[in-house]
Structures are given as C-alpha cells and as structure tokens.
Backbone bond lengths (Angstrom), bond angles and torsions (degrees), N, CA, C in turn:
res aa  C-N    CA-C-N  psi(-1)  N-CA   C-N-CA  omega(-1)  CA-C   N-CA-C  phi
1 M - - - 1.463 - - 1.528 109.60 -
2 K 1.336 116.19 126.55 1.466 122.53 178.56 1.522 109.76 -98.01
3 N 1.317 115.61 149.90 1.462 121.72 177.98 1.530 110.55 -96.69
4 F 1.334 115.36 126.32 1.456 122.23 -178.31 1.525 111.25 -115.20
5 A 1.330 115.36 152.61 1.452 122.75 163.18 1.533 106.32 -123.84
6 L 1.327 117.78 155.52 1.448 120.21 -177.41 1.529 109.30 -132.87
7 L 1.324 116.32 127.20 1.462 122.49 177.37 1.528 108.59 -102.70
8 G 1.343 116.33 129.75 1.464 120.55 -178.65 1.520 112.39 86.91
9 V 1.324 116.16 39.50 1.468 120.54 -173.11 1.527 113.00 -71.21
10 A 1.331 118.05 -16.04 1.463 120.42 178.79 1.536 112.23 -88.87
11 G 1.332 116.78 -0.15 1.460 120.38 -175.68 1.504 114.82 -80.56
12 Y 1.327 114.48 172.91 1.472 122.89 -176.23 1.531 112.26 -61.84
13 I 1.327 117.06 -41.92 1.455 119.98 -171.49 1.528 112.35 -88.94
14 A 1.339 117.75 -12.59 1.466 121.73 -174.63 1.538 113.90 -56.48
15 P 1.348 120.11 -41.04 1.467 118.71 -179.00 1.540 113.70 -56.66
16 R 1.328 117.96 -31.09 1.461 119.58 178.83 1.532 110.55 -69.22
17 H 1.332 116.12 -32.95 1.457 119.89 177.69 1.528 110.21 -74.54
18 L 1.327 117.40 -39.92 1.459 119.92 176.93 1.525 110.24 -60.26
19 K 1.302 115.51 -43.61 1.474 121.04 178.78 1.532 110.10 -62.19
20 A 1.337 117.10 -42.14 1.463 120.95 -178.70 1.513 111.33 -66.61
21 I 1.333 117.79 -41.23 1.469 121.01 178.00 1.518 110.36 -61.88
22 K 1.345 115.51 -42.80 1.462 120.65 -179.49 1.526 111.40 -67.32
23 E 1.339 117.25 -46.54 1.459 121.15 -174.21 1.521 113.03 -72.41
24 T 1.326 117.50 -19.11 1.459 119.84 175.41 1.521 112.10 -91.94
25 G 1.330 116.58 7.55 1.452 121.27 173.93 1.503 115.43 76.84
26 N 1.332 117.00 30.36 1.452 121.22 -178.10 1.520 112.35 -113.91
27 N 1.324 116.95 179.15 1.456 121.36 -170.22 1.524 111.45 -124.55
28 L 1.335 116.78 134.78 1.467 121.39 174.11 1.513 107.90 -97.07
29 I 1.317 116.35 113.13 1.468 118.75 -178.06 1.521 112.69 -91.40
30 A 1.362 117.08 -22.57 1.461 119.01 -179.47 1.520 110.26 -163.89
31 S 1.336 115.02 153.91 1.456 120.15 174.61 1.524 109.11 -142.78
32 L 1.339 114.60 162.63 1.460 121.14 -172.82 1.519 109.48 -141.03
33 D 1.322 116.38 136.97 1.462 122.03 172.25 1.508 108.80 -164.22
34 K 1.333 117.45 146.49 1.470 119.25 178.27 1.523 111.03 -76.69
35 N 1.335 116.92 -15.31 1.464 121.75 175.14 1.516 109.70 -101.59
36 D 1.351 116.75 147.31 1.463 119.71 -174.47 1.516 113.75 -107.45
37 S 1.334 118.52 17.08 1.474 120.78 175.99 1.524 108.59 -84.87
38 V 1.328 114.60 74.46 1.462 119.74 -171.71 1.535 111.67 -125.65
39 G 1.313 116.64 32.50 1.458 120.55 178.04 1.517 112.93 -60.37
40 I 1.332 117.15 -18.63 1.461 121.90 178.15 1.531 110.92 -57.78
41 L 1.335 117.37 -24.90 1.455 120.67 179.00 1.537 112.22 -59.05
42 D 1.326 116.40 -31.27 1.468 120.25 -179.35 1.523 111.98 -61.98
43 N 1.327 116.51 -25.43 1.471 120.03 -179.75 1.522 112.95 -78.22
44 Y 1.328 116.25 -18.14 1.465 119.41 -173.45 1.526 113.41 -126.91
45 F 1.324 117.27 -53.84 1.465 121.32 -175.85 1.526 110.22 -137.57
46 P 1.329 118.03 70.91 1.472 121.04 -175.26 1.535 113.16 -64.31
47 D 1.318 117.95 -22.87 1.470 120.32 -177.21 1.520 113.99 -94.02
48 S 1.323 116.68 -0.86 1.478 118.34 -179.10 1.522 109.89 -76.00
49 A 1.328 115.47 156.68 1.473 120.95 -179.30 1.521 110.17 -80.82
50 F 1.335 115.73 144.49 1.460 120.83 177.47 1.516 109.30 -128.07
51 F 1.361 115.69 139.90 1.459 120.55 -177.82 1.522 110.78 -133.96
52 L 1.342 113.75 144.64 1.457 121.42 175.46 1.528 111.41 -95.44
53 E 1.325 117.04 -16.73 1.458 121.33 -176.03 1.526 110.17 -124.30
54 Y 1.326 115.26 135.79 1.463 120.04 -177.74 1.517 111.38 -61.67
55 E 1.322 118.48 -38.26 1.463 121.28 -175.89 1.536 110.88 -60.00
56 R 1.334 116.37 -41.14 1.469 118.82 179.89 1.536 110.81 -73.75
57 F 1.312 115.68 -36.05 1.470 120.33 175.56 1.528 109.73 -60.30
58 D 1.326 117.50 -47.61 1.458 122.98 -178.53 1.528 110.82 -62.55
59 R 1.340 116.57 -42.31 1.467 120.75 179.48 1.520 111.12 -63.26
60 Y 1.341 116.04 -39.27 1.464 121.14 -179.87 1.534 111.28 -64.29
61 I 1.335 116.78 -46.26 1.459 120.92 179.06 1.520 110.71 -61.13
62 E 1.341 116.20 -40.98 1.464 120.79 178.60 1.528 111.67 -64.95
63 K 1.331 116.67 -40.36 1.464 120.98 179.86 1.532 111.30 -65.08
64 L 1.340 116.57 -41.86 1.452 120.10 178.19 1.532 110.83 -59.74
65 K 1.309 114.92 -40.09 1.459 120.30 -177.51 1.525 111.81 -68.99
66 R 1.333 117.00 -46.12 1.464 120.76 -172.43 1.534 113.63 -84.33
67 K 1.335 116.83 -35.26 1.458 118.95 -174.75 1.522 113.30 -98.86
68 E 1.344 117.59 -27.29 1.457 119.96 -176.33 1.523 112.75 -119.14
69 N 1.331 116.45 0.73 1.464 122.56 178.20 1.538 111.91 57.31
70 I 1.327 115.51 36.68 1.463 121.54 177.35 1.520 108.56 -102.84
71 E 1.310 116.00 114.58 1.476 121.95 -178.03 1.526 110.32 -91.45
72 L 1.331 115.61 145.49 1.449 122.25 174.11 1.532 108.22 -91.06
73 D 1.326 116.84 121.61 1.467 121.17 -176.44 1.530 113.04 -92.33
74 Y 1.328 116.60 -41.34 1.469 121.22 -176.27 1.520 110.67 -138.51
75 V 1.331 116.08 146.27 1.474 122.18 168.45 1.526 107.33 -119.36
76 S 1.332 116.11 121.51 1.459 121.93 176.36 1.522 108.64 -92.87
77 I 1.341 116.72 131.45 1.456 121.54 -171.92 1.523 110.43 -116.23
78 C 1.330 114.84 113.04 1.474 121.99 -177.43 1.535 110.35 -122.88
79 T 1.303 117.12 27.73 1.460 122.83 -176.52 1.533 110.64 -85.72
80 P 1.341 118.51 172.06 1.475 120.61 176.66 1.539 112.00 -55.66
81 N 1.321 115.32 150.71 1.465 122.17 -171.06 1.528 113.87 -51.91
82 Y 1.324 116.77 -42.66 1.465 120.02 -173.87 1.529 112.29 -70.61
83 L 1.325 118.33 -12.33 1.456 122.03 178.89 1.526 112.91 -96.43
84 H 1.320 117.79 -8.05 1.461 120.90 -175.42 1.520 112.25 -57.66
85 D 1.313 116.86 -47.55 1.455 121.17 -177.93 1.530 110.94 -55.69
86 S 1.315 116.50 -49.78 1.468 121.18 -179.12 1.524 111.80 -64.80
87 H 1.325 116.90 -40.34 1.458 120.25 -176.39 1.545 111.94 -74.23
88 V 1.312 117.37 -29.99 1.461 119.79 173.33 1.525 109.71 -65.40
89 R 1.328 116.64 -43.69 1.461 120.96 177.96 1.547 109.75 -60.42
90 M 1.311 115.75 -41.34 1.464 120.75 179.49 1.531 111.00 -61.67
91 A 1.320 115.50 -42.96 1.481 120.03 179.44 1.518 110.48 -59.79
92 L 1.320 116.55 -45.51 1.461 120.56 -178.52 1.532 111.04 -66.59
93 R 1.315 117.09 -37.40 1.469 119.68 178.34 1.531 111.18 -66.92
94 L 1.347 116.77 -27.66 1.457 120.69 176.21 1.522 112.15 -77.19
95 G 1.329 116.85 -2.49 1.460 121.24 179.73 1.508 113.73 86.16
96 A 1.344 117.02 16.11 1.469 121.45 -177.13 1.522 111.21 -110.87
97 N 1.325 116.12 161.53 1.456 122.02 168.36 1.532 108.53 -82.04
98 A 1.325 116.25 155.13 1.468 120.62 -178.28 1.524 111.04 -111.35
99 I 1.340 114.84 135.51 1.463 121.94 169.89 1.533 106.14 -119.38
100 C 1.325 115.69 110.57 1.466 119.72 -169.94 1.526 111.51 -115.92
101 E 1.314 115.38 137.36 1.456 120.26 172.71 1.549 108.95 -64.87
102 K 1.314 115.10 155.58 1.457 120.52 177.54 1.533 110.13 -74.34
103 P 1.321 120.08 147.10 1.463 126.40 -6.88 1.523 110.74 -81.50
104 L 1.321 116.91 148.73 1.455 119.92 179.80 1.519 110.48 -59.93
105 V 1.326 116.85 -46.24 1.476 123.63 174.69 1.517 107.92 -142.03
106 L 1.320 117.12 167.67 1.458 121.21 178.63 1.529 111.92 -92.88
107 N 1.329 116.54 -31.09 1.460 121.29 -176.99 1.530 109.98 -115.49
108 P 1.329 117.52 130.62 1.471 120.66 -172.74 1.520 114.31 -61.79
109 W 1.348 117.93 -27.72 1.474 118.16 -179.12 1.530 112.03 -68.59
110 N 1.329 117.73 -20.19 1.460 119.73 176.80 1.527 111.83 -67.43
111 L 1.331 116.99 -22.10 1.460 120.53 178.28 1.513 111.89 -63.51
112 D 1.329 116.55 -37.25 1.463 120.28 -179.62 1.523 111.22 -61.76
113 A 1.337 115.62 -43.99 1.471 120.44 179.65 1.523 110.85 -64.97
114 L 1.337 116.37 -38.64 1.471 119.45 -179.91 1.537 109.91 -66.96
115 E 1.318 117.35 -36.37 1.456 119.98 178.02 1.537 111.73 -62.01
116 V 1.323 116.51 -38.46 1.457 121.19 178.59 1.527 110.09 -63.83
117 I 1.341 116.68 -47.52 1.465 121.01 -179.62 1.525 110.80 -65.22
118 Q 1.311 116.35 -36.37 1.463 121.27 178.81 1.529 110.12 -60.81
119 K 1.325 116.88 -43.22 1.468 121.17 178.95 1.520 111.20 -69.07
120 E 1.337 116.71 -40.39 1.467 120.31 -179.57 1.524 112.25 -63.18
121 T 1.323 116.47 -37.12 1.471 120.49 -175.57 1.527 112.75 -94.79
122 N 1.339 115.98 -9.83 1.474 120.99 -178.64 1.531 110.46 58.67
123 R 1.316 116.25 39.91 1.458 122.40 177.69 1.520 109.77 -121.56
124 E 1.349 116.50 167.73 1.453 121.33 -175.50 1.522 111.65 -111.99
125 I 1.336 115.69 146.36 1.471 122.98 174.64 1.524 107.86 -118.74
126 N 1.333 115.78 124.29 1.463 121.06 177.69 1.513 110.53 -128.44
127 T 1.330 115.33 147.35 1.457 121.98 -179.80 1.522 110.81 -112.94
128 I 1.313 116.41 144.86 1.464 121.70 175.09 1.532 108.40 -81.02
129 L 1.326 116.26 115.55 1.475 122.75 174.89 1.521 106.67 -134.38
130 Q 1.326 115.40 77.69 1.461 120.37 -167.07 1.522 114.35 -68.21
131 L 1.329 118.32 -20.42 1.464 118.56 179.82 1.525 112.18 -64.58
132 R 1.320 117.29 -28.30 1.474 119.46 177.70 1.520 111.66 -67.17
133 L 1.338 116.02 -15.42 1.477 120.39 -179.15 1.520 112.12 -106.50
134 H 1.328 117.22 0.08 1.474 120.38 -179.75 1.530 108.95 -72.16
135 P 1.332 118.15 128.01 1.472 121.07 -176.36 1.518 114.19 -52.69
136 D 1.336 117.21 -40.26 1.472 119.60 -177.10 1.527 111.85 -73.73
137 I 1.329 117.35 -30.52 1.470 119.96 177.03 1.535 109.39 -74.24
138 I 1.334 117.34 -38.10 1.466 121.31 175.34 1.527 109.68 -60.97
139 K 1.330 116.50 -41.82 1.459 121.29 178.52 1.533 110.92 -62.34
140 L 1.351 115.65 -41.09 1.475 119.88 178.40 1.525 110.32 -63.33
141 K 1.326 117.65 -44.38 1.470 120.38 -179.25 1.519 111.04 -61.51
142 K 1.322 116.92 -42.40 1.454 120.46 179.37 1.534 110.78 -61.66
143 K 1.334 115.41 -38.57 1.460 120.02 178.55 1.522 110.70 -65.00
144 V 1.335 116.38 -46.97 1.478 121.64 -179.49 1.524 110.11 -62.37
145 D 1.339 116.75 -41.81 1.464 120.75 -179.03 1.535 112.66 -66.62
146 S 1.321 116.14 -30.03 1.466 119.52 -174.66 1.522 113.74 -91.60
147 E 1.331 117.52 -26.77 1.454 120.81 -177.84 1.529 110.93 -80.28
148 K 1.314 115.64 143.37 1.462 121.50 176.85 1.529 107.62 -117.58
149 L 1.344 115.81 96.80 1.461 121.43 -178.57 1.518 110.31 -102.27
150 N 1.331 115.05 155.92 1.465 120.43 178.08 1.519 112.58 -85.12
151 S 1.334 116.16 -12.55 1.468 120.23 -179.92 1.529 109.71 -135.01
152 K 1.315 115.74 168.50 1.460 119.87 -178.98 1.533 110.63 -77.87
153 Y 1.333 115.53 154.93 1.459 120.51 175.27 1.530 109.26 -69.82
154 D 1.345 115.92 145.70 1.454 121.82 171.64 1.512 108.32 -100.93
155 V 1.348 116.03 121.91 1.464 120.68 -172.15 1.519 109.84 -127.05
156 D 1.337 115.14 135.04 1.467 122.51 170.80 1.518 108.31 -117.73
157 L 1.334 115.99 117.54 1.461 122.08 177.50 1.524 108.74 -108.08
158 T 1.325 116.35 124.24 1.457 122.29 178.26 1.520 109.10 -129.92
159 Y 1.332 115.39 125.31 1.471 119.40 176.19 1.518 108.65 -137.49
160 I 1.329 114.97 113.47 1.458 122.30 -179.65 1.526 107.53 -124.10
161 T 1.319 115.93 120.05 1.463 120.56 179.83 1.532 108.46 -133.63
162 S 1.306 116.89 106.87 1.463 122.37 -172.11 1.527 111.87 -61.66
163 R 1.333 115.90 137.11 1.457 122.36 174.74 1.529 109.02 -132.62
164 G 1.325 116.51 143.67 1.448 121.61 179.88 1.524 113.06 -80.95
165 G 1.342 115.31 -171.66 1.453 120.98 -177.26 1.513 114.09 -64.08
166 W 1.331 117.15 -21.82 1.468 120.94 -179.43 1.522 112.00 -62.13
167 Y 1.339 116.95 -28.16 1.464 121.49 -171.25 1.530 111.74 -58.16
168 Q 1.336 115.84 -48.50 1.464 119.62 -177.05 1.530 112.50 -71.31
169 V 1.326 116.68 -23.47 1.463 120.42 178.59 1.521 111.20 -78.00
170 S 1.327 115.96 -30.36 1.464 121.48 -177.15 1.531 110.09 -77.23
171 W 1.337 115.61 176.72 1.469 121.10 177.55 1.525 111.52 -59.30
172 K 1.335 117.19 -25.20 1.465 120.54 -178.27 1.528 111.97 -66.63
173 G 1.323 116.52 -26.83 1.463 120.74 179.00 1.507 113.95 -83.97
174 D 1.333 117.37 -4.44 1.454 123.36 179.29 1.529 108.01 -100.26
175 E 1.335 117.10 109.37 1.453 119.95 -174.80 1.523 112.72 -60.08
176 A 1.328 117.53 -32.59 1.459 120.13 179.03 1.521 112.19 -64.92
177 K 1.342 116.50 -25.12 1.457 120.86 -178.97 1.528 113.30 -98.91
178 S 1.306 117.11 -31.74 1.470 119.94 -175.80 1.519 113.30 -107.14
179 G 1.336 116.70 -21.93 1.469 119.92 -172.22 1.513 112.04 89.45
180 G 1.349 116.62 4.35 1.464 120.03 -179.80 1.516 111.97 79.53
181 I 1.290 115.36 178.70 1.463 121.23 -172.17 1.529 112.27 -63.60
182 T 1.337 118.10 -35.05 1.456 119.50 -176.82 1.535 111.47 -67.85
183 T 1.327 116.29 -29.05 1.465 119.68 177.09 1.513 110.81 -87.88
184 N 1.320 117.23 -44.52 1.461 120.60 -171.80 1.530 112.83 -66.78
185 I 1.331 117.48 -39.76 1.470 118.70 178.66 1.515 112.49 -114.39
186 G 1.347 117.67 -5.97 1.457 119.00 -173.74 1.503 116.25 -109.30
187 V 1.350 117.76 -12.62 1.461 119.61 -170.22 1.521 112.66 -59.42
188 H 1.337 118.79 -40.52 1.465 119.73 -177.69 1.521 111.98 -75.88
189 F 1.360 117.37 -23.61 1.455 119.54 175.21 1.526 110.90 -72.62
190 F 1.342 117.15 -42.71 1.451 119.62 177.91 1.526 110.66 -65.50
191 D 1.321 116.87 -36.53 1.465 119.89 176.04 1.525 110.26 -62.57
192 M 1.326 116.37 -44.50 1.451 121.13 -178.88 1.536 110.97 -62.51
193 L 1.329 117.42 -41.24 1.465 121.21 -179.42 1.529 110.96 -61.73
194 G 1.337 117.14 -43.86 1.448 120.10 178.69 1.516 112.43 -67.72
195 W 1.333 115.91 -37.17 1.461 121.02 178.82 1.522 111.44 -63.34
196 V 1.341 116.42 -39.67 1.470 121.22 -176.54 1.528 111.48 -82.98
197 F 1.354 117.00 -43.19 1.469 120.14 -167.50 1.526 115.20 -108.64
198 G 1.325 118.32 4.96 1.453 119.45 171.41 1.512 115.49 95.52
199 D 1.323 115.59 -162.41 1.464 122.18 -172.94 1.531 111.62 -70.62
200 L 1.342 115.66 144.67 1.461 121.34 178.53 1.529 109.89 -76.93
201 Q 1.342 116.46 135.84 1.453 121.99 179.30 1.522 113.07 -115.97
202 E 1.340 117.12 -35.58 1.466 120.70 179.28 1.514 109.95 -143.73
203 S 1.340 115.41 151.97 1.462 120.34 177.18 1.525 109.17 -148.47
204 Y 1.341 116.33 128.69 1.454 122.28 176.16 1.530 108.29 -132.86
205 V 1.321 115.78 144.47 1.461 121.04 176.53 1.527 108.47 -112.93
206 H 1.326 116.75 127.40 1.465 122.22 -177.95 1.526 112.99 -104.14
207 L 1.317 116.22 -24.71 1.471 121.12 -177.83 1.519 108.19 -151.47
208 R 1.325 116.50 134.23 1.460 119.81 175.86 1.525 108.53 -150.41
209 K 1.326 115.12 104.12 1.463 122.05 177.93 1.523 108.87 -124.58
210 E 1.330 116.42 179.13 1.461 119.88 179.16 1.507 112.33 -63.68
211 N 1.334 116.79 -32.58 1.454 120.12 -173.03 1.524 115.14 -113.92
212 K 1.335 118.00 0.98 1.463 119.48 178.15 1.528 110.36 -163.82
213 A 1.326 115.52 156.78 1.464 120.75 179.33 1.525 108.25 -155.80
214 S 1.326 114.81 154.57 1.457 119.06 -179.66 1.522 109.76 -154.25
215 G 1.332 115.81 153.60 1.450 118.72 179.56 1.516 112.12 -173.67
216 Y 1.325 114.47 -165.72 1.469 122.27 -175.46 1.524 108.72 -133.83
217 L 1.323 115.83 131.40 1.457 122.92 175.61 1.517 108.62 -125.21
218 E 1.326 116.26 134.15 1.454 119.11 175.11 1.529 108.90 -117.68
219 F 1.326 114.44 119.67 1.451 122.05 178.51 1.532 108.95 -103.05
220 S 1.307 116.79 174.49 1.464 120.46 -178.14 1.528 111.52 -62.92
221 K 1.357 116.56 -24.41 1.464 119.04 -178.21 1.533 114.32 -119.61
222 A 1.344 118.44 2.93 1.469 118.19 -174.13 1.516 112.00 -157.01
223 R 1.338 114.36 150.97 1.460 123.26 168.99 1.527 106.68 -107.94
224 V 1.319 117.05 119.78 1.471 120.99 -170.58 1.523 111.21 -119.30
225 R 1.326 115.24 124.91 1.456 122.01 171.27 1.523 107.08 -104.02
226 W 1.337 117.89 121.85 1.448 120.13 -173.60 1.531 111.71 -121.90
227 F 1.327 114.44 151.04 1.471 121.81 179.94 1.523 108.14 -146.59
228 L 1.336 116.90 122.79 1.455 123.81 178.46 1.517 109.45 -121.61
229 S 1.328 117.65 139.48 1.462 119.62 -178.01 1.525 111.78 -156.18
230 I 1.341 115.27 148.12 1.462 120.85 169.92 1.535 109.74 -115.12
231 D 1.340 116.19 10.47 1.470 122.95 -178.98 1.526 109.68 -83.64
232 K 1.322 116.59 119.19 1.472 119.84 -178.17 1.523 112.61 -61.49
233 E 1.335 117.19 -23.69 1.467 120.72 -179.90 1.517 112.17 -69.68
234 D 1.324 117.56 -17.71 1.457 120.92 179.30 1.525 113.07 -84.58
235 V 1.337 117.37 -14.31 1.470 120.71 179.26 1.538 109.12 -64.57
236 P 1.337 118.61 128.53 1.464 120.81 179.73 1.536 112.46 -54.78
237 I 1.312 115.89 145.25 1.469 121.44 -175.82 1.528 111.82 -57.23
238 K 1.325 116.81 -41.01 1.487 119.81 -177.76 1.534 110.86 -64.62
239 I 1.336 116.43 -29.30 1.462 120.82 177.83 1.526 109.74 -75.73
240 K 1.335 116.49 -41.20 1.465 120.89 178.48 1.523 111.20 -60.37
241 K 1.316 116.90 -39.12 1.461 121.02 -179.42 1.519 111.01 -63.50
242 G 1.316 116.74 -28.13 1.456 120.62 177.78 1.514 112.26 -86.06
243 D 1.332 116.80 8.88 1.458 123.88 178.44 1.531 111.92 61.78
244 K 1.326 115.94 31.70 1.455 121.29 175.50 1.526 109.84 -102.44
245 K 1.326 115.68 150.80 1.456 120.79 -175.82 1.525 113.61 -115.75
246 T 1.330 115.97 -1.53 1.449 120.38 -177.15 1.525 110.50 -128.07
247 F 1.330 115.51 137.48 1.447 121.52 178.57 1.526 109.26 -132.89
248 R 1.339 116.73 118.75 1.461 122.57 176.64 1.522 108.46 -116.76
249 S 1.311 115.96 134.50 1.460 118.33 178.95 1.531 110.16 -151.26
250 I 1.321 115.38 131.73 1.460 121.30 168.34 1.525 107.54 -127.57
251 K 1.322 115.47 119.16 1.469 120.05 176.30 1.525 108.20 -110.69
252 V 1.324 115.89 125.73 1.451 122.31 179.07 1.511 108.14 -115.97
253 N 1.348 115.50 115.31 1.469 121.96 -174.01 1.529 110.94 51.25
254 G 1.345 115.06 41.12 1.460 121.52 176.11 1.521 114.95 82.73
255 E 1.316 117.18 -6.13 1.466 120.73 -178.53 1.532 110.21 -101.36
256 E 1.330 115.62 128.74 1.464 121.17 -177.41 1.529 111.00 -71.80
257 V 1.332 114.92 132.57 1.460 121.38 172.48 1.521 106.31 -98.19
258 E 1.296 117.96 109.14 1.469 122.13 -175.05 1.518 110.12 -80.79
259 F 1.346 116.20 114.42 1.454 120.09 176.13 1.526 111.41 -143.25
260 S 1.339 115.85 33.69 1.453 120.99 -178.77 1.523 112.49 -76.66
261 T 1.344 116.54 -17.81 1.464 120.30 177.50 1.538 108.78 -118.56
262 G 1.319 115.16 177.88 1.456 119.79 176.52 1.501 114.78 90.86
263 F 1.353 117.70 14.41 1.463 121.44 -177.63 1.536 113.09 -92.57
264 D 1.333 117.51 -15.32 1.462 120.99 -168.30 1.528 114.07 -59.88
265 D 1.320 118.45 -36.18 1.465 121.34 -173.19 1.513 113.80 -109.32
266 L 1.338 117.70 11.72 1.468 119.14 -172.19 1.529 113.06 -72.00
267 H 1.333 118.52 -28.22 1.467 118.74 175.45 1.536 110.40 -69.06
268 T 1.324 116.34 -39.65 1.463 119.05 175.45 1.515 110.66 -61.77
269 R 1.324 116.66 -43.33 1.478 120.48 176.63 1.533 110.03 -59.92
270 S 1.327 116.52 -39.82 1.471 120.69 -179.89 1.527 110.22 -61.65
271 Y 1.332 116.07 -44.18 1.463 120.07 179.33 1.526 111.13 -65.22
272 E 1.311 116.64 -39.52 1.466 119.86 178.07 1.522 111.10 -58.71
273 E 1.321 115.80 -43.17 1.466 119.93 -179.84 1.519 111.36 -68.34
274 I 1.328 117.36 -42.08 1.467 120.98 179.33 1.522 110.85 -61.49
275 L 1.338 116.53 -43.05 1.460 120.50 -179.44 1.541 112.75 -68.11
276 K 1.336 115.84 -15.76 1.468 121.28 174.72 1.527 111.36 -99.89
277 N 1.345 115.60 13.97 1.480 121.12 -179.50 1.520 112.53 62.42
278 R 1.351 115.45 35.45 1.471 120.03 177.94 1.529 110.22 -125.34
279 G 1.328 116.20 35.81 1.455 120.14 -178.54 1.510 112.34 -83.50
280 F 1.356 115.34 -175.75 1.463 121.37 -178.90 1.528 108.91 -99.45
281 S 1.325 114.96 102.99 1.445 122.74 -175.26 1.535 111.40 -80.80
282 I 1.327 115.29 178.76 1.461 120.72 -179.38 1.527 111.79 -56.74
283 E 1.322 117.00 -46.41 1.458 119.85 -177.59 1.523 112.71 -63.88
284 K 1.337 116.52 -32.16 1.457 119.51 -179.61 1.521 112.21 -72.86
285 I 1.325 117.42 -28.70 1.465 119.41 -175.91 1.528 113.09 -100.94
286 R 1.341 117.01 -6.46 1.467 120.02 -177.06 1.544 112.61 -57.05
287 P 1.342 120.43 -46.25 1.474 119.50 -178.58 1.530 113.80 -56.47
288 S 1.330 117.98 -41.27 1.468 120.06 -177.72 1.523 111.30 -70.15
289 L 1.333 117.94 -31.83 1.474 119.77 176.70 1.518 110.96 -70.21
290 L 1.330 117.09 -34.32 1.458 121.06 175.52 1.528 110.72 -65.33
291 V 1.333 116.42 -42.09 1.469 120.93 177.50 1.524 110.11 -60.16
292 N 1.327 117.04 -46.87 1.468 121.03 -179.47 1.517 112.08 -62.65
293 Y 1.311 115.95 -44.30 1.466 119.79 179.55 1.529 110.75 -60.80
294 D 1.328 116.77 -44.78 1.460 120.52 -179.86 1.529 111.42 -63.21
295 I 1.312 116.73 -43.29 1.467 120.25 -179.30 1.533 111.02 -62.39
296 R 1.339 117.16 -38.08 1.469 120.52 178.54 1.518 112.89 -66.01
297 N 1.331 116.00 -27.23 1.449 119.65 -171.39 1.531 115.06 -111.65
298 Q 1.315 117.23 -2.70 1.465 120.74 179.68 1.531 111.47 -75.50
299 E 1.331 115.30 152.63 1.461 120.91 172.77 1.537 108.98 -75.92
300 I 1.335 115.67 151.44 1.454 120.92 174.06 1.526 108.63 -73.57
301 V 1.329 117.32 126.35 1.471 120.78 -176.67 1.523 110.29 -130.91
302 N 1.329 115.27 166.76 1.439 121.66 178.06 1.533 109.19 -108.67
303 K 1.325 116.08 49.46 1.459 122.03 -179.89 1.512 108.73 -122.88
304 G 1.320 115.34 157.31 1.461 119.45 177.26 1.525 111.95 80.39
305 E 1.297 116.64 163.77 1.463 122.88 -178.44 1.524 110.04 -74.78
306 K 1.350 116.27 137.07 1.460 120.80 -177.36 1.522 111.46 -97.13
307 H 1.348 114.15 148.11 1.450 120.85 175.25 1.521 110.50 -64.33
308 F 1.338 116.83 146.73 1.467 120.71 -174.82 1.528 113.11 -61.57
309 L 1.343 118.67 -26.13 1.458 120.66 179.48 1.537 113.05 -72.46
310 L 1.330 116.79 -13.32 1.464 119.60 174.21 1.516 111.15 -87.24
C-alpha cells in the first residue's frame, strides 16, 4: 500500500483520482484545496486529513514523517493548469513522486527544469494521458503500425463538449492560466494523434477563438483536420435531440473510430501503469506539449486542408 496526497481535491477531475487511488489498493493520507466543498472524500477516504492552507498541509506531512515514520510516496495533482509546474516541484521536494493531470506544463521550456529537479530528487513525474490506454485507440494504433500503405491516412478529428457561461469566468477561460481551449480540452487528443500517427511535419491554424479552434496537422503517417469547441451550437442536431452535450469523432480514411465509451476506468488504468513503472514520463509527453504551444502561438493562415465544419 502506497501513501498518497492529493492537491485540488475539490476540483472536477479529483473524484477520478480518488477512485483510482482506492481501486489500486492505496491510501490517501492528506489532501489540499482552497475550497472546502470536499464531501466526495466520504465516499473514498473519510478518515484522511484535509487542509485549506498549504502551510498546515506541509506541517502535517512533515510531522507524519518525523514522528510516525510515515512516508509520502505519491502526490496527485488536480489543480488548475498554470499551477501544475509549481505543484510538481512541491511534490518532489516533499520526497514524493508526482502524478499530474494534463497538461504537465504550459510552456515546453519548463520541462527541462523539471527534468533537472527529477534527477536531483531521484523521483518520478508522470502525466495522465488516458487516451493512450483507451482500448479503441490502442486498436487503432496497432492497425496503423501493421498496415503498409502507399499514402498517408486522412483523418478528421472533431471534439465538441458544451460549456456554460461559467467557463469563461473561471480560470479555464483565461489563456494565461489554462493555455486556452486547444490546451485545456485538446492536449490529450494532440498527444494521441502523435502517438498513433508518428512525428509532426506541418501545422497550420485556421481558427482560434475563446470557444473554438480548428487547424491542420500533418504527421509522418496522416493528414489531420481538427476542430475543437465548447460552443453548444456546434453539437450536431442528432446529438442534441438525444439530450447529449458532447460529441467525439475520429474518422480515418472515412471510417469512424468509435471511442465514445470506455472512459470510466481509464484513470484507474493509468494509476496501475504508473505503479508498475510504465507511466507517461516527461520525454513521452514532450512532443504533444510542443504541438500545443505552437498552436497557441501560430498566426492564422489559409494553408493546409480545412476541417469540414469550417
């Protein structure tokens, strides 16, 4: 049994991490959040300590170590994107390994500094990238790896997930804090594309707004037209009629890759892999962070193939 702490336990994604810690047979000794709406802890670790202030959290971890000989093995980080870098450093300074939600950092040069600290502390940093563990995406990669085609795959990636007015008011609507829509909801899709279709060769951005973005990526094995949106008006009519607010689609050479289900246990699977030393390290996620950074900073151009929704 490993001892965990969790930062950002009041957040949206935290319950998946609590579930993963519990289902892998480990223990949450403490959690931290500036908000106190954390009743979810009762479902998983009702006896664990909870703190609103970092100073008290830090003192508690130190006391456990010195007085009770209880070591902290992992810190799970579910805080806003712009805090990930700092909180990963904090985890390593506490003598723990870090498990961080995507994106690990917003700027690729921060990865170099984290690598140095990782070596100095002899600890590990892993990122949650659950699409690499999705059965249908694994099946797609195996197909791409085994097929020998004379031309590149033609891919259309569409991800629309409706968000209300709160989104732009929150930290997620602040590009300096979230990285904007392409990072906040797109980072794991861009990672998946590179993992399946190889090295990136070209990138063009055709649309970039607060609530939607679109562009073209060319990998060594595929030409990809992508579209990301949080605008409810972009959800297909047939999906709206079913009272659904999210639409995911990947078409490869015109054939739909069905991956709308199978997400429920992927955080637990991620933890299982990390605990077996098979997680997603800095070097594995570096290419996708470079893609995201470039997309955020590229000029809008009229080059490359456009997504059909444009």
